GULOFI-382868 format. One record per atom (N, C-alpha, C): x, y, z; residue in three letters. Coordinates in steps of 0.001 Angstrom, whole numbers, padded with zeros to 6 digits, always signed. Layout:
! GULOFI-382868
XYZala ...
This chain:
! GULOFI-382868
-135205-069172+169660met -133995-069350+170411met -135102-069085+171922met -136004-067989+171825tyr -135667-067839+172825tyr -137174-068586+173480tyr -137986-068596+172278leu -139142-069740+172496leu -138728-071040+173392leu -137774-071723+172382ala -137019-072963+172854ala -136618-073258+174096ala -136159-071914+174780his -135600-071930+176226his -136460-071544+177164his -137721-070334+176880val -138040-070451+177276val -139493-070920+177974val -140124-071463+176570ala -141500-072240+176848ala -141093-073540+176969ala -140242-074090+176426cys -139309-075408+176442cys -138514-075602+177210cys -137880-074991+178128gly -137347-075078+179140gly -135963-075904+178684gly -135967-075836+177483ile -134192-075892+177322ile -133093-075303+177239ile -131964-076015+178028ser -130701-074692+177964ser -130468-074207+176998ser -129415-072989+177381leu -129215-072450+176181leu -127696-073194+175351leu -127075-073840+175976thr -125924-074684+175659thr -127161-075760+174246thr -128093-076151+174942asp -128957-077249+173749asp -129677-076391+172798asp -130068-075854+173009val -131015-074473+171728val -129460-074038+171227val -128632-073390+171688gly -127718-073701+170573gly -127034-074684+170109gly -127136-075919+170332leu -126966-077130+169828leu -128338-077424+168736leu -129788-077043+168755leu -130786-076913+167941leu -130103-076625+166392leu -129742-075109+167254phe -130059-074244+166220phe -128264-073694+165165phe -127703-074885+165873arg -125945-074555+165298arg -125327-073027+165930arg -125879-072825+167191arg -125250-071541+167323arg -124664-071564+168704arg -123452-070887+168925asp -123054-070997+170510asp -123827-070291+171841asp -123468-070785+172391arg -124455-070522+173542arg -124900-069329+173845arg -123925-068424+173887thr -123533-067133+174119thr -124739-066403+173041thr -124116-067022+171895thr -125469-065972+171382thr -126974-066414+171521thr -127293-067439+171579val -128510-067522+172395val -128961-066781+173356val -128369-066652+174287ala -128123-066215+175632ala -128627-064447+174819ala -127685-063926+174163his -127948-062590+173498his -128931-062515+172712his -129538-063532+172289ala -130572-063494+171054ala -131945-063065+172409ala -131771-064406+173551cys -133318-063977+174571cys -132754-063362+174790cys -132045-062582+175665ser -131795-060675+176365ser -132696-059669+175372ser -132023-059827+173656leu -133047-059134+172986leu -134482-058839+173046leu -134386-060281+173102val -136643-060729+173094val -136761-059797+174244val -135972-060179+175418glu -136418-060229+176773glu -136564-058609+176745glu -135403-057712+176412asp -135147-056550+176339asp -136507-055595+175570asp -137517-056433+174422ser -138275-055854+173547ser -139756-056069+174465ser -139772-057000+175597arg -140883-057285+175951arg -141778-056248+176636arg -141694-054983+176653his -142008-053743+176532his -142905-053182+175861his -143021-053637+174406asp -143799-053738+173979asp -145204-054106+173833asp -146177-053690+173921pro -147340-054555+174574pro -147911-055782+173432pro -147910-055443+172421asp -148291-056019+170918asp -147408-057246+171358asp -146187-056684+171108leu -144946-058009+170915leu -145041-059216+172434leu -144749-058524+173348asp -145349-059175+174762asp -146828-060323+174574asp -147822-059278+173805cys -149576-060230+173937cys -148721-061816+173009cys -148095-061473+171769arg -147821-062002+171138arg -147081-063626+171399arg -146000-063245+172379leu -145187-064141+173011leu -146234-064588+173968leu -146656-063831+174798glu -147594-064913+175975glu -148328-065843+174979glu -149347-065614+173604his -149773-066525+173345his -148978-067734+172644his -148171-067738+171998leu -147155-068675+171663leu -146514-069649+172463leu -146388-069133+174089glu -145716-069952+175466glu -147098-070326+175610glu -148019-069659+175643arg -149186-070780+175978arg -149453-071687+175300arg -149156-071297+173617ala -149785-072687+172532ala -148885-073627+172938ala -147542-072754+173097ile -146332-074531+173276ile -146339-075123+174326ile -147046-074656+175435ser -147211-075121+176770ser -148394-076011+176810ser -149490-075978+175827cys -150786-077257+175904cys -150216-077463+175279cys -149175-077596+173644leu -148860-078486+173158leu -147901-079816+174077leu -146854-079177+174830ile -145803-080193+175326ile -146934-080878+176041ile -147901-080342+176991asp -148668-080983+178341asp -149889-082198+177200asp -150103-082018+176042ala -151313-082478+175077ala -150384-084054+174925ala -148828-083882+174282leu -147525-084782+174007leu -147463-085488+174955leu -146960-085042+176666ser -146743-085850+177690ser -148224-086400+177953ser -149700-086139+178135met -150950-086944+178385met -150559-087761+177151met -150428-087765+175905arg -150415-088788+174813arg -149445-090066+175512arg -148295-089741+175873arg -147073-090732+175720arg -147293-091296+177400arg -148313-091108+178071gly -148052-091369+179481gly -149610-092302+178785gly -150324-092239+178153ser -151337-093203+178137ser -151225-094117+176935ser -150144-094323+176722arg -149545-095642+175946arg -148981-097208+176608arg 
């Protein structure tokens, strides 16, 4: 949920719909992850995942634009 919201830019409400959860549940989950980012290992892993997702989104956007 965190990556869908942060890396993909999907609203908390829409993430909730995707995961069949309430918007407040998504907000709480995202808050828990944010609060855990002080752990260097977790922060590094999340950074890698965020970059990978960003690259995938960029690649898909370019692919759609070339059609």
